[in-house]
N, C-alpha and C positions, 0 to 999 in steps of 0.2 A: 784635512784640507786637501782638495784635489790639486794634483800637479799638472793637470791638462791645461795647455795654454788657452787663454781667452781669445775669442775671435775679435779682431779689430773692427771697430765700428766703421762702416762705409760712409764716406762723405755724402751729404745730401746733394742730389743732382738738381741743378737749376732748371727752370722752365725752358730756358733757351737750349740747354743741353738735351733735354728730353725732346724738344722740337727737332734738333739735328738728328737725334736717334731715330725719330720717325721718318725723316727724309731719307736717312741711310737705309732703313728697313724697306721703305717703299721702293727706293731705287734698286736695291739688291733683289727685289722680286723680279726684276727684268732678267731676261736670259743673258747668256754670255755676250760680251760686247760684239764679237764677230757675228753671232746669230742676230743680235739686235740690229746691227747695220744692214744685214741681209734682209731682215723683215721690213726695216724702214725703206729700203730701196724698192721692195715689192709694193709696199703700201703707197709710196709716191706714184708708182706707175698706175696703180688702181685709182687713186684720187685724181690723177691727171685725166684718166678716162672719164670719170664722173664730171669733173668741172669742165672738161672740153665739150662733153655732150650738153652741159647746161649753158655753154656759151659765156662762161664767166670772163669779164673784161673790165678794165678800168682805163681812164684817160691817161695817156703818157704825159708826165709833166715836162719832159725834155722838149726842147724846141724842134720843130719840123726840120728834117734834113740831118739832124745829129746822128752819130753812129748808133745803130741798134734801134732807131725809132721806125715803126712801121708807117707805111704810106697813109693809112687812115688815122694815125695818131693814137692808136689804142694799144694797150698791153693785154694780150689775150692768153688765157690758159691753154697750153699746148698739150694735147693728148698723146701719150706714148703707147696707147692701146690700139691705135689704128695702124695701117700698113706702114706708113712713113715712120711712125714712132718705133715699131718693132724692128724695122730695118736699121734705124739709127742705133738702137740698143745693141743689136747683133753685131754691127760692124765697128762699134766703138768700145766694146767691152774691154779689149786689151789696151787701147790707147787711153781710156779713162784711167786705168791703173798705172801705166808707165808715164803718163803725163801729169799725174798728181804731184804738184810742186813739192810738198814736204818730203815725199819719198826720196827723190834724188838728192835733196839737201841732206837728209839724215844719213843716207848710205855713203855719200862722199865724205861727210864730216866724220862718220864713224870709222872710216879707213884710217884716218889720222889718229883719232882718239884711241882706237884699238892698239896702235903702236905705243902710245904714251901709257896706256893701262898695263899692257903686257910687260913693258920694260920695268915697271915698278915706279915710274915717275909720279903718277897721280897719287899713289899711296904715300910716297915720301913727301910730296908737296903738301898734301892734306895734313899729315902729321906735323910738318914743320910750321904750318900756319895755325893750327887750332889747339894743339894739346896744352899749350900754356895760356890760351886766350880766355878771358872772362866769358862766362856762359852766355849772357845776354848780348854782349858785343858781337858775338858770332852771328846771332840772329839778325841783328841790325845790319851787319855787313853783307849778309846774304841777300836780304830784301833790297838793299841799296844797289848791290852789284847786279841784281836782276833788272832793276829799272834802267841803269846805265847801259846794260848790255844791248838794249834796243837799238843803240847807235850802230852796233855791229851786226845788225840783221838777226839771223837765226842762232847766233852763238849761245844765247841764253837757254833756248829750248834744248839744243842737242848737247850742250856741255855743262852749263851751270846747274840745271835742275838735277840731273843724276849726281853731279859732284856734291851738291848740297845734301843729298841723302847720305853719301859717304862721309861727309863732314860730321853730320849729326850722329851717325853710327859710331864714328871714331871717338866722339865725346860721351858715348854711353847714353845718348838721347834717341828718341824715336826717329828713324830715318825718314818716315813719311812726313813728319813735321818739318824737317829741313827741306824736303821737296816742295811741300805746300808753301813755305815761306818764299822759296825761289820762284815758284810758279806764280804766286801773287805779285811779285815784283816784275817779272818778265812780261806777264800777260795781263794781269789785273791793272797794273800801272803802265800799260803799253804806251800811252801818249805822254807820260811825264818823262822828262829827261833834262840833263844839264846842257846838252849839245843839240844842234839841229840834226835830225836823222833823215833817213831815206823817205819816211812817210810824210814828212812836212811839206816838201815841194809837191808831192803827189796830191795831197788833200787840198793844198792851196790852189792848185790848178783847177780842180773840180769846183771849189768854192767860187773862184773868179768867174768861171763860165756861168755858174748859176746866178751870180750877182749881176752879170751883164744882161740878164733878162730884164732887169729893172734899170740899170745904169750901164749903157754900152761901153763906157770908158773906165769902168771900175777895175782896179788892180789889187790883187791879194798876193803878198809875197810869202816866201817860205818861212820867214821869221815871224809871221803874223801872231803866233801864240807863244813865242819863246819865253817872255817874262813869266806868264802864268804857269807854263809847263816846268820852267826852272824851279819856281817856288813849290810846285806840286810834287816835285821829286822828294823833297824833305817831308812833306805831309804824308805821302804814300808810304815812305820808309817808316815813319813813326806808326801809322795805322797798321801796316802789315806786320811790324815787329810785335806790337802789343797784342794783336789778334792771335799771332802764333804763340806767344808766351802765355797768355792768360785764357785762351779759349781752345785753340786747336791742339796744342801739346797736352794739356790736362785731359782733354776728351780722349785722345788716343791712348793715354796711359803708358804703362811700361811696355817695352818692345819685346815680343816673343820671336826670337830668331829662328825657331823651329819651323816657322811658316815661310821662310825665305828660300830663295834659290841659293844653294851652297856657293855657287861661283861668284856671287855678289858680296859675300861676307869675307873680309880680309882679317884673318886672325892676328895679324901683326899691326893692326891699326893703332893700338894703344902703346906700342913700344917706342922708346926714343930712337932718334936717328943714329945709325952707325957711321963710322968715318967714311966708309966706301959710298954710303948714300949721300953724305954731304958733298963728297967729290963729284958724284953724279949730278947733283943739283947745280953745282958750280958750272959744269960743262953744259948742262941744259940751259942755264942762264945765258951763257955765251952764245949758244945757238939761237936763243930767243932774241937777243940783241941783234944778231945777224938778220933774222927775219924782219924785225922792226926797221932796220936800216934799208932793207930791200923794199919794204912797204913805203917808206918815206920817199925813196927814189922814184917810185911809180906814181906818186901822188903830189908831192910838194913842189917840185920844179915846174916851171911853165911848160916844159917839154915832157912832163910826166905821162907815160904811155897809158896809164889807167884813168886819166882825167877825161872828162867829157870832150870828145874830139871836136865837137861843133861849138860848144860854149866855153870850154875850159873849166867848167864847174867841177868842184871837188866832191860835192855831196851827191847830186844827181849824176852819177858817173859809173863807169864799169867797175871801179874799185869797190864800191859798196854793193852794186847789183850782183857782183860775183864774189861776195865776201866769203862764201863757203870754201872757196879755193884757198883763201888765206888760212882758214881754220885747218884745212887739210895739211898745208905746208907747215904751219906753226907746230902742230902736234907730232908730225912725222919728224921734223928737225929736232925738236926738244926731246921727244921720246927716244929717238935713235941715239942722240948724244948722251943721254942718261944711261941707256942700256949698254952702249959701247964702253962708257967709263966704268960701269959696275960689272961688266963681263957678262951681262944677261943676253946681249945681242952682239953677235960677231959677224954674221953674214947676211946677205939679202934674204936668205931663207927664213931667218928669224923674224924679219920685218913682215914678210909675206904671211907667215904663220900667224902673227899677231893680227894682221888685217882680216884674214879669213875667220879667225876666232871671233872678232868683233861683229862681223856680218852674221855669223851663225847664231849669235845671241839675239839677233833681231827677228827670229823666225815668227814669233807671235805677232810682232808689229807688222811684218810684211803681209801676213794673212789678213790682219785687221784692216790694213790700208786698202787691200783689194776691194773689200765690200764697202768701206767708207767712201772710197773714190767713186764707186758706182752711185751711191746715194747722193753725194754732192753733185755729180754730173747730172743725174736724173732731175734733181731738184732745180738746178739751174735751167735745164731745157724746158721745164714745164712753165716757167715764169711765175710760179706760185710765190716765191720769195719776193719778187718785185711787186706783185699784186698786194701782198701783205703789207709791204712798206708804204705803198701809195694809200692804201685804205687807212692805215694807222695815222699817216700824216693828215689825211682828210678829217679824221676824227679830232685831231688836235686843232685844226682850223675851225671846226664846227663848235668848239667850246666857247669861242668868242673872247678869250682872255687876251688882254693887250699889255698889262703891266709886267714888270720884271719877273713876277711869280710864274709867268708862262714858261720860263726856262726850266723850272722844276719838272713840269709836265713834259716838256720837250726832251729833257735828259732821260726821264723814265721811259718815254716812247722809244728813244734811240736804243736804250738798254734792252727793251723787249724785242725790238726788231732785230737786234744783234743775235738773239737766240736762234734766228732762222737764216740770217745772212751774216756768216762769220767773217767775211773779208771787210776790213775797214774801208778800202777804196771802192769795192763793189757796192757796199751799202750806201756810201755817200754819193756815188755816181747816180743812184736812183733817187735818193731822198733829198739831196741838196737842191735840185731844181724846184722842189716843193717848199722846203723849209726856209731856204735862204731868201727867195723873193717874198714869201709870206711874212717873215719876221722883219725884213727890210721895210716893208710897207707900213709896219706899225712902229718903226723908228729905231731899229737895232742894226748895228753894223755887221757885215758878213764875218769879220774877224772874231767877234764875240760869239756869233752863232756857231762858227766852226769849233771854237774852244769848248762850248757846251756840248756839242756833238761828240767830241773826243772823250768826254767823261762817260757818257752813256755807252759809247762803243767799247770802251776799255773794261768797264766794271763787270760785264757779264761774259767776257771771254773765257773766264776760268770755270764756268759752270755749263757751257754749251758744247755738246759733241760736234756742233757744226764748225767750231774753231779748228783750223787745219791740223794743229799739233796736239789736239786733245787725245787722239789715239796713241800718240807717242808717249805722252805723260802717263797714260794708263798702263802702257807696256812697261815703262820704267818702274812704276809703282808696284806692279805685280811681281817684280823680281824680289822685292822685300816682303811681299805678302801675296802668296800664290792664290789665296782665296778672295782677294780684293775684287769688288765689283764696281760697276758704274755708280751705284748709289753711294758707296763709301767715298769715292773720289768727289762726287758732287757735294755731299754733306760736309766733307772736310774743307772744301773751298767756299761753300756758301757764306760762312761768316765774313770772309774777306769782301765778297760782293756786297753784302748788306752794309757793312761799315764804310766801304769805299764810296758807295753811291750816296749814302746819307751825308757823310762828312765832306767828301770832295765837292758835292753839289752845294753844300752850305758855304764852303770856302770860296767857290766860284761866285756865289751870290754876294758874299762879303767883299771879295776882291773887286768885282766889276761894278756893283751897284751901291755897296756900303762905303767902300773907300774910294770909289771912282778911279781905280788904277787901270792903266791900259794893259791889255792881255799880251801885247807885244810891241816892239819898236814901231812907233807911228801908227799903231792900231787904235782907231776910235772905238768908243763904246756904243755911241748912238749914230744912226744914219741921218744926215741932214734932211729935213722935210722938203726943202726946195729941190733936193736931188732925187726925190722919190716919185716925182711926177713923170 
């Protein structure tokens, strides 16, 4: 009888898994992400020349006199191959890079995160949280935290997603699965939340202006979608957790740490906390309480210096617009308190060394951002994104659908448009003047229209390189797998997009039209016929 071990039978791969393998294979045929963005930037310049020469144009749906509307009321393709275009590229190449919003946010936040990481605080905090936690509870907590983090602006992208990778690694699970779960919550569930965030008043203002094309006195408030988005938080948490546990993590398989950057792997992640570490966490907690007290003083009182100076509002305020500063202060204070208590940090030189180390680790991201920023800027200058949005909206109008099922097509249309217009407010500013009046005229209220838009806008954030933080997530992921390509990341996130858009859209239809529930306080589902004239 042979003593050679038998080869274990490999589990049969499902058709869906093979489909994702195909997406990954096709995506990874693309060049390095830096090269890809460089080629896309060049391609947009060439396309702009072609469409500019052809005179491509569509009618601008925004009212005459509105900001950005041309005198002739048309949106025209702008060529970047003529003299003006070439001069614009030449003189703005640097400012495109330095003015790319996510770059400054990430660099500033990482100054603070670097202190917390170098001091050992992040490692100790992760071990304290997860080593005794049930396996699936951690997954649910990460997705839920990602959704809730949207209230605090960019904190989910720059802090939670890399932290989720470290948490999964500490538990002996695939770190990319943890990052995928967090990314799904932060970006795929972008519009769901328990609280009103900074995006709510912004979208409500755009919706109101579009609604007033039909009804000049119509008002849309920031809480217009709060009920539906509150309930959606738990739905997205459940979907994101189940997709992670049953699809993404099994597909990734066992983690091979040999493909990782050594600096990201902490060999002490599975060890219990020592007494000195518990002491450090206590002092870090005291420092955090101090930061929270300072935050409250700047926002809660009537005289709070970071409230809106004109309206006194706490949401649409400098407090949230500049939230990255709080991220910086939070992690410096907590990290230094921990490092001081454990003896890791003794002088300002230790803090500065930690900051410089954090920035040096972002080398690939900074290179990637340079080319991504050019592509995004060129794409905006050409008006091709706006033309795509208007053309897609016209297609929806031409279908002639008037029943509630029109919202399924509307959500799908918004999801597709989001692949080329990554900003929620920028996309809605162009498409709201088309969709809102159009759907109001067939009997639907602006608040319901906005809620449906937010589903389409959120669900494809995680698979489009046009999303501002896509490059950052790619850079984080390559620290755990240096061979990872764009195709791997898209294939990893695609199941979330598919299940989010199918189930979230169905939930919206059931909520608004099946149960006839309002999407927010005082938000009607239908627009009165007598007001549509």
